[in-house]
C-alpha positions as CSV (number, residue, x, y, z in Angstrom):
1,X,209.2,98.9,35.5
2,X,206.3,99.7,33.2
3,X,205.3,103.1,32.1
4,X,201.9,104.7,31.9
5,X,201.2,106.1,28.4
6,X,198.9,108.9,27.5
7,X,197.7,109.3,24.0
8,X,197.0,112.3,21.8
9,X,193.6,113.0,20.3
10,X,191.5,116.1,19.6
11,X,194.5,118.2,20.2
12,X,195.3,117.1,23.8
13,X,197.6,114.7,25.5
14,X,195.5,112.6,28.0
15,X,194.1,109.2,28.8
16,X,191.4,107.8,26.6
17,X,188.2,107.1,28.4
18,X,188.1,103.3,27.9
19,X,189.4,100.6,30.3
20,X,193.0,100.5,31.3
21,X,195.1,97.7,29.8
22,X,198.8,96.6,29.6
23,X,201.1,95.9,26.8
24,X,203.7,93.1,27.1
25,X,207.2,92.5,25.9
26,X,207.0,89.3,23.8
27,X,210.6,88.3,24.9
28,X,209.7,87.6,28.5
29,X,206.0,88.5,29.0
30,X,206.9,91.5,31.2
31,X,204.6,94.6,31.3
32,X,206.0,97.4,29.1
33,X,203.3,100.0,29.5
34,X,199.8,100.7,30.6
35,X,197.3,102.9,28.9
36,X,193.6,103.4,28.4
37,X,191.8,102.2,25.4
38,X,189.7,104.5,23.2
39,X,185.9,104.4,23.1
40,X,183.4,105.4,20.4
41,X,182.9,108.7,22.3
42,X,186.6,109.3,22.0
43,X,186.5,108.6,18.3
44,X,183.7,111.1,17.8
45,X,185.6,113.7,19.7
46,X,188.7,113.1,17.7
47,X,186.9,113.2,14.4
48,X,184.9,116.3,15.2
49,X,188.1,118.1,16.3
50,X,189.9,117.0,13.2
51,X,187.1,118.3,11.0
52,X,187.3,121.7,12.7
53,X,191.1,121.8,12.7
54,X,191.4,121.1,8.9
55,X,189.4,124.2,8.1
56,X,191.7,126.5,10.1
57,X,193.9,128.7,8.0
58,X,197.1,127.3,9.4
59,X,196.2,123.9,7.7
60,X,193.7,124.5,4.9
61,X,195.7,127.3,3.3
62,X,199.1,125.7,3.4
63,X,200.7,125.7,0.0
64,X,202.3,122.5,-1.3
65,X,205.9,123.6,-0.6
66,X,204.8,124.6,3.0
67,X,203.3,121.2,3.5
68,X,206.5,119.6,2.1
69,X,208.6,121.6,4.6
70,X,206.4,120.3,7.5
71,X,206.8,116.6,6.3
72,X,210.6,117.1,6.0
73,X,210.6,118.2,9.7
74,X,208.7,115.1,10.6
75,X,211.3,113.0,8.8
76,X,214.1,114.8,10.6
77,X,212.3,114.3,13.9
78,X,212.2,110.5,13.3
79,X,215.8,110.4,12.4
80,X,216.8,112.5,15.4
81,X,215.1,109.9,17.7
82,X,215.9,106.9,15.6
83,X,217.6,104.7,18.2
84,X,215.0,105.4,20.9
85,X,212.2,104.7,18.5
86,X,213.8,101.4,17.4
87,X,214.2,100.3,21.0
88,X,210.6,101.2,21.8
89,X,209.3,99.2,18.8
90,X,211.4,96.2,20.0
91,X,209.6,96.3,23.3
92,X,206.2,96.8,21.6
93,X,206.3,93.6,19.4
94,X,209.6,91.8,19.9
95,X,211.2,92.4,16.6
96,X,215.0,92.1,16.5
97,X,216.6,95.4,17.1
98,X,218.3,95.5,13.7
99,X,215.0,95.1,12.0
100,X,213.4,97.8,14.2
101,X,216.1,100.2,13.1
102,X,215.4,99.4,9.5
103,X,211.7,100.1,10.0
104,X,212.4,103.4,11.7
105,X,214.6,104.4,8.8
106,X,211.9,103.4,6.4
107,X,209.3,105.6,8.2
108,X,211.7,108.6,7.9
109,X,212.2,107.9,4.2
110,X,208.4,107.7,3.7
111,X,207.9,111.2,5.1
112,X,210.9,112.5,3.0
113,X,209.5,110.9,-0.2
114,X,206.0,112.3,0.3
115,X,207.5,115.7,1.2
116,X,209.2,115.7,-2.2
117,X,206.0,114.5,-3.9
118,X,204.1,117.3,-2.3
119,X,206.7,119.9,-3.3
120,X,206.6,118.8,-6.9
121,X,202.9,118.1,-7.2
122,X,201.3,119.3,-10.4
123,X,197.7,119.6,-11.5
124,X,196.6,119.0,-15.0
125,X,195.6,121.4,-17.8
126,X,193.6,119.0,-20.0
127,X,193.3,119.4,-23.8
128,X,190.6,121.8,-24.7
129,X,187.6,120.5,-26.8
130,X,185.9,123.8,-27.3
131,X,185.9,127.5,-26.4
132,X,186.8,126.8,-22.8
133,X,189.8,126.0,-20.7
134,X,189.7,122.7,-18.7
135,X,191.5,121.9,-15.5
136,X,191.7,118.8,-13.4
137,X,192.6,119.5,-9.7
138,X,192.7,117.4,-6.6
139,X,191.5,118.5,-3.2
140,X,191.9,116.8,0.2
141,X,189.1,114.3,1.1
142,X,188.8,115.6,4.7
143,X,189.2,113.5,7.8
144,X,190.5,110.0,7.1
145,X,191.0,106.9,9.3
146,X,194.2,104.7,9.4
147,X,193.9,101.3,11.0
148,X,197.4,99.7,11.3
149,X,198.7,96.2,12.3
150,X,201.1,95.0,15.0
151,X,203.8,93.4,12.9
152,X,205.5,96.6,11.5
153,X,203.8,99.5,13.3
154,X,206.0,102.5,12.5
155,X,206.4,101.7,8.9
156,X,202.7,101.0,8.3
157,X,201.6,104.1,10.1
158,X,204.0,106.3,8.2
159,X,202.8,104.8,4.9
160,X,199.3,106.1,5.7
161,X,200.0,109.2,7.7
162,X,202.6,110.8,5.3
163,X,200.5,110.8,2.1
164,X,197.3,111.8,4.0
165,X,199.1,114.8,5.5
166,X,200.7,115.6,2.1
167,X,197.3,115.7,0.6
168,X,196.0,118.1,3.3
169,X,193.8,115.6,5.2
170,X,193.4,115.2,8.9
171,X,194.1,111.7,10.3
172,X,192.8,109.5,13.1
173,X,195.1,106.5,13.6
174,X,193.8,103.3,15.3
175,X,197.0,101.3,16.0
176,X,196.8,97.7,16.9
177,X,195.8,97.2,20.5
178,X,199.0,95.4,21.5
179,X,201.4,97.8,19.7
180,X,200.2,101.3,20.3
181,X,203.6,103.0,21.1
182,X,204.8,103.9,17.6
183,X,201.6,105.8,16.6
184,X,201.8,107.8,19.8
185,X,205.4,108.6,19.2
186,X,204.7,109.7,15.6
187,X,201.9,112.0,16.9
188,X,204.5,113.6,19.3
189,X,206.9,114.1,16.4
190,X,204.2,115.6,14.2
191,X,203.2,118.0,16.9
192,X,206.9,119.0,17.4
193,X,207.2,119.5,13.7
194,X,204.4,122.0,13.6
195,X,201.4,119.9,12.6
196,X,198.4,121.8,14.1
197,X,196.7,120.2,17.0
198,X,193.7,118.1,16.0
199,X,195.1,117.2,12.6
200,X,196.6,113.9,14.0
201,X,194.9,111.8,16.6
202,X,195.8,108.4,18.0
203,X,193.3,106.1,19.6
204,X,194.5,102.6,20.6
205,X,192.1,99.9,21.6
206,X,190.0,97.1,20.3
207,X,189.2,97.0,16.6
208,X,185.6,96.0,17.4
209,X,185.2,99.3,19.4
210,X,187.6,102.0,18.1
211,X,188.0,100.6,14.5
212,X,184.2,100.1,14.1
213,X,183.4,103.6,15.4
214,X,186.0,105.1,13.0
215,X,184.7,103.3,10.0
216,X,181.1,104.1,10.8
217,X,181.6,107.8,11.6
218,X,179.8,110.0,9.1
219,X,182.7,112.5,8.9
220,X,185.3,109.9,8.0
221,X,185.9,110.1,4.3
222,X,188.3,107.2,3.8
223,X,189.8,104.2,5.6
224,X,193.3,102.9,5.0
225,X,193.6,99.4,6.6
226,X,196.4,96.9,6.9
227,X,195.5,93.6,8.6
228,X,193.6,90.4,8.3
229,X,191.3,89.6,5.4
230,X,188.3,88.8,7.6
231,X,188.5,92.2,9.3
232,X,189.1,93.9,5.9
233,X,185.9,92.4,4.5
234,X,184.0,93.7,7.5
235,X,185.4,97.2,7.0
236,X,184.4,97.1,3.3
237,X,180.9,96.1,4.1
238,X,180.5,99.1,6.4
239,X,182.3,101.4,4.0
240,X,179.8,100.3,1.3
241,X,176.9,101.8,3.3
242,X,178.6,105.2,3.1
243,X,180.0,104.8,-0.5
244,X,183.4,105.5,1.2
245,X,186.7,104.6,-0.5
246,X,189.1,102.3,1.2
247,X,192.5,100.7,0.7
248,X,192.8,97.2,2.1
249,X,196.2,95.5,2.4
250,X,195.2,92.1,3.6
251,X,196.6,88.6,3.9
252,X,198.9,86.5,1.8
253,X,200.1,83.0,1.0
254,X,203.0,84.0,-1.2
255,X,204.8,81.5,-3.4
256,X,208.5,81.5,-4.0
257,X,209.7,79.6,-7.1
258,X,213.1,78.1,-7.4
259,X,213.9,77.2,-11.0
260,X,216.3,74.5,-12.2
261,X,218.9,77.1,-13.2
262,X,218.7,79.2,-10.1
263,X,221.7,80.4,-8.2
264,X,221.2,78.3,-5.1
265,X,223.3,80.5,-2.9
266,X,220.9,83.4,-3.6
267,X,217.8,81.2,-3.6
268,X,218.4,79.6,-0.3
269,X,219.3,82.9,1.4
270,X,216.3,84.6,-0.2
271,X,213.8,81.9,0.8
272,X,215.2,81.8,4.4
273,X,214.8,85.6,4.6
274,X,211.4,85.6,2.9
275,X,209.7,83.3,5.5
276,X,211.8,83.5,8.7
277,X,212.6,87.2,9.0
278,X,210.1,89.0,11.2
279,X,209.4,85.4,12.6
280,X,207.2,84.9,9.6
281,X,204.8,87.6,10.9
282,X,204.6,89.3,7.5
283,X,201.8,89.6,5.0
284,X,204.3,88.9,2.1
285,X,206.0,86.0,3.8
286,X,207.1,83.5,1.2
287,X,205.4,80.6,2.9
288,X,205.1,78.2,-0.1
289,X,208.5,77.3,-1.8
290,X,208.0,75.6,-5.1
291,X,211.4,74.0,-6.0
292,X,212.2,72.4,-9.3
293,X,212.7,68.6,-9.0
294,X,216.1,68.8,-10.5
295,X,217.5,70.8,-7.7
296,X,215.0,69.9,-4.9
297,X,217.3,67.6,-2.9
298,X,220.3,70.0,-3.0
299,X,218.1,73.0,-2.2
300,X,216.4,71.2,0.7
301,X,219.7,70.1,2.2
302,X,221.2,73.6,2.0
303,X,218.0,75.2,3.3
304,X,217.9,73.0,6.3
305,X,221.5,73.8,7.1
306,X,220.5,77.5,7.0
307,X,217.5,76.9,9.2
308,X,219.7,75.2,11.8
309,X,222.1,78.2,11.8
310,X,219.4,80.8,12.3
311,X,219.9,82.7,15.6
312,X,216.6,82.7,17.5
313,X,216.6,84.7,20.7
314,X,216.7,87.9,22.5
315,X,215.6,90.7,20.2
316,X,217.9,93.2,22.0
317,X,220.9,91.3,20.8
318,X,222.6,92.7,17.6
319,X,223.1,89.2,16.2
320,X,219.5,87.9,16.6
321,X,217.8,87.0,13.4
322,X,214.5,85.7,14.8
323,X,212.8,87.1,17.9
324,X,209.6,85.8,19.6
325,X,206.1,85.8,18.1
326,X,204.0,88.8,19.1
327,X,202.3,87.0,22.0
328,X,201.4,83.6,23.5
329,X,198.0,83.5,21.9
330,X,199.4,84.0,18.4
331,X,202.0,81.3,19.1
332,X,199.2,78.9,20.0
333,X,197.6,79.7,16.6
334,X,200.8,78.8,14.8
335,X,201.1,75.6,16.8
336,X,197.6,74.6,15.7
337,X,198.6,75.0,12.1
338,X,201.7,72.8,12.6
339,X,199.5,70.1,14.2
340,X,197.1,70.4,11.3
341,X,200.0,70.0,8.8
342,X,201.0,66.8,10.5
343,X,197.4,65.5,10.4
344,X,197.3,66.4,6.7
345,X,200.3,64.1,6.0
346,X,203.2,66.6,6.1
347,X,206.6,65.6,7.2
348,X,208.5,67.9,9.6
349,X,212.0,68.6,8.4
350,X,212.8,71.3,11.0
351,X,211.3,73.0,14.0
352,X,207.7,72.4,14.9
353,X,208.2,73.1,18.5
354,X,209.1,75.8,21.1
355,X,212.7,76.3,22.2
356,X,213.1,75.7,25.9
357,X,215.3,76.9,28.8
358,X,216.0,80.3,30.2
359,X,214.1,83.2,28.7
360,X,212.6,80.9,26.1
361,X,210.3,79.5,28.8
362,X,208.8,83.0,29.5
363,X,208.7,84.5,26.0
364,X,206.5,83.5,23.0
365,X,209.2,81.9,21.0
366,X,208.8,79.3,18.2
367,X,211.4,77.6,16.1
368,X,211.7,78.0,12.3
369,X,209.6,75.2,10.9
370,X,209.8,73.4,7.5
371,X,207.4,70.9,6.1
372,X,207.5,68.7,3.0
373,X,205.1,66.1,1.6
374,X,202.0,68.3,1.5
375,X,199.7,68.8,-1.4
376,X,199.2,72.4,-2.4
377,X,195.5,72.1,-1.6
378,X,196.0,71.3,2.1
379,X,195.0,73.9,4.5
380,X,198.6,74.5,5.7
381,X,199.4,75.4,2.1
382,X,196.3,77.5,1.5
383,X,195.8,79.5,4.6
384,X,197.8,82.3,6.0
385,X,199.7,81.2,9.2
386,X,201.5,84.4,9.9
387,X,204.4,82.6,11.5
388,X,207.7,80.9,10.7
389,X,206.3,77.9,8.8
390,X,207.5,77.0,5.3
391,X,206.1,74.3,3.0
392,X,208.4,72.8,0.4
393,X,206.7,71.7,-2.8
394,X,208.6,70.1,-5.8
395,X,207.6,71.0,-9.4
396,X,208.5,69.9,-12.9
397,X,206.0,71.4,-15.4
398,X,205.8,75.2,-15.6
399,X,202.1,75.3,-16.5
400,X,201.2,73.1,-13.5
401,X,203.5,75.3,-11.4
402,X,201.7,78.5,-12.3
403,X,198.3,76.8,-11.8
404,X,199.3,75.8,-8.3
405,X,200.7,79.2,-7.4
406,X,197.5,80.8,-8.5
407,X,195.3,78.2,-6.9
408,X,194.9,80.3,-3.7
409,X,192.5,82.9,-2.4
410,X,195.4,85.3,-1.9
411,X,197.4,87.3,-4.4
412,X,199.9,89.6,-2.6
413,X,203.4,88.8,-3.5
414,X,205.8,86.2,-5.1
415,X,209.4,85.4,-5.7
416,X,211.2,83.8,-8.7
417,X,214.8,82.5,-8.6
418,X,216.2,82.0,-12.1
419,X,219.2,83.0,-14.2
420,X,217.0,83.5,-17.3
421,X,215.3,86.8,-17.6
422,X,212.8,85.4,-20.1
423,X,211.7,82.7,-17.6
424,X,211.3,85.4,-14.9
425,X,209.2,87.6,-17.2
426,X,207.0,84.7,-18.4
427,X,206.3,83.3,-15.0
428,X,206.0,86.6,-13.3
429,X,203.5,87.8,-15.8
430,X,201.4,84.7,-15.3
431,X,201.3,85.0,-11.5
432,X,198.1,86.6,-10.0
433,X,199.9,88.8,-7.4
434,X,200.6,92.5,-6.8
435,X,204.4,92.2,-6.4
436,X,207.0,89.9,-8.1
437,X,210.5,89.8,-6.7
438,X,213.1,88.3,-9.1
439,X,216.3,86.9,-7.5
440,X,215.6,88.8,-4.3
441,X,212.7,88.9,-1.8
442,X,211.0,91.2,0.6
443,X,212.7,94.4,-0.5
444,X,210.6,97.6,-0.7
445,X,210.8,101.0,-2.1
446,X,208.5,103.8,-1.1
447,X,208.6,105.1,-4.6
448,X,207.0,101.9,-6.0
449,X,203.3,101.2,-5.6
450,X,202.3,98.3,-3.4
451,X,199.0,96.4,-3.7
452,X,197.3,93.0,-3.7
453,X,194.7,91.2,-5.8
454,X,192.0,88.7,-5.0
455,X,191.6,88.3,-1.2
456,X,194.8,90.2,-0.5
457,X,192.9,93.4,-0.9
458,X,192.9,96.3,-3.3
459,X,193.9,99.9,-3.5
460,X,197.5,101.1,-3.6
461,X,200.0,102.5,-1.1
462,X,203.4,104.1,-1.8
463,X,204.4,105.8,-5.0
464,X,203.7,109.4,-6.1
465,X,200.1,108.3,-6.8
466,X,199.7,107.5,-3.1
467,X,198.7,111.1,-2.4
468,X,195.9,110.8,-4.9
469,X,194.1,108.2,-2.7
470,X,193.6,110.9,-0.1
471,X,192.1,113.4,-2.6
472,X,188.9,114.0,-4.5
473,X,189.3,115.0,-8.2
474,X,187.5,118.2,-9.4
475,X,187.2,119.5,-12.9
476,X,187.1,123.2,-13.9
477,X,185.6,124.5,-17.2
478,X,186.7,128.1,-17.9
479,X,184.7,129.7,-20.6
480,X,186.6,131.6,-23.3
481,X,183.8,132.3,-25.7
482,X,183.1,135.9,-26.8
483,X,179.4,135.3,-27.5
484,X,176.7,134.0,-25.1
485,X,175.9,130.3,-25.3
486,X,173.9,129.8,-28.5
487,X,171.1,127.7,-26.9
488,X,169.9,130.7,-25.0
489,X,170.0,133.1,-28.0
490,X,166.6,134.7,-28.8
């Protein structure tokens, strides 16, 4: 039986004022929850309330260690509700339960990290250049907007909400329309932890309505967005009209490189994980595997054995590795790319179809798919599919390899498999990406900045510097001179 969800905005639990809609469980298409979408009027109310709330003494005057204590309580609240949150995220987007648990743990770790960063934050006494003392300080920007995707909701929302709160901002979160639950649950935990009402608001709904109103609102001082490149470009155009800073984590078409000397046990496992975990619904998915010709045949054979062994099924099962895609419409998009790959001359080595029978017939499942025989310039190798589709591409010459890897609009991540640290450094330095994994893939640390280049976006998340993105720098000059300024002397 489905549940009716209220959301939290402008300091109250209630229905938003837009149309009622339903969210579905990708495993079987059943209705999980109903809720009302936000409207532009709701956005205005939430932002106005946030602007008022941030000036109240119980928020604006919090010291760094007091803000840190609050974030620690949020982290503890996430951990106290970890299993329930993981199960709710499974219902929201169909991720396997083990992956959902890892994402919940990541969210708790994110709040813990930024609590520590807030506790130990230091401003700068800059070197004096005269008879004055100079200080550089950082102040909260104000009310900021966070627009998050459907593929890893709780982790993405924590990576925006935690540093913004640590900086002293108020936040309006616009979760993906199809996965609103985690943002609502985070708002509940923040309220229980003592975050003043109005400081955190959640407004689900369409990006063209809620997201657009959020970006355009004159009191919004920053937008942090994770999602598709086309939407990100639209946000940046609107932000330019306000000279508003943004961070944009956008698409990817990440290359993984298997060198001739690679440990194939590690390389095969890493490539499988890099593209097929999360059902390929990941911005950093390693969707182009460049494999050295000397080991190509052996690698391919071992990879295909691994693909056949992947457990695709019910995300509630502990042993499931790949769950369904997020919905039927997205599966149709993936299928179109597979058809395109065949039209472009690719040879299917695995997958390329839906599994059938039982719950497969009701959910949005798709089998892990592997192509070979495609040129790197084909659309299947150039465009982000956001699904479990891998292209195998052999290589011999390192210079040509690097040129092919970089011959793409995106520049988010990459992987290199080699036993030689010099090779890893040389290739990794030449790749136009924001992240290079060496002999591993798709591992993250909240303490390490994450960003993209080219059409994968710009601006950083994570790391101690993540708080700075939600602040404005201010300089103080403190006069120490005994005599008046000489210019004004009579």
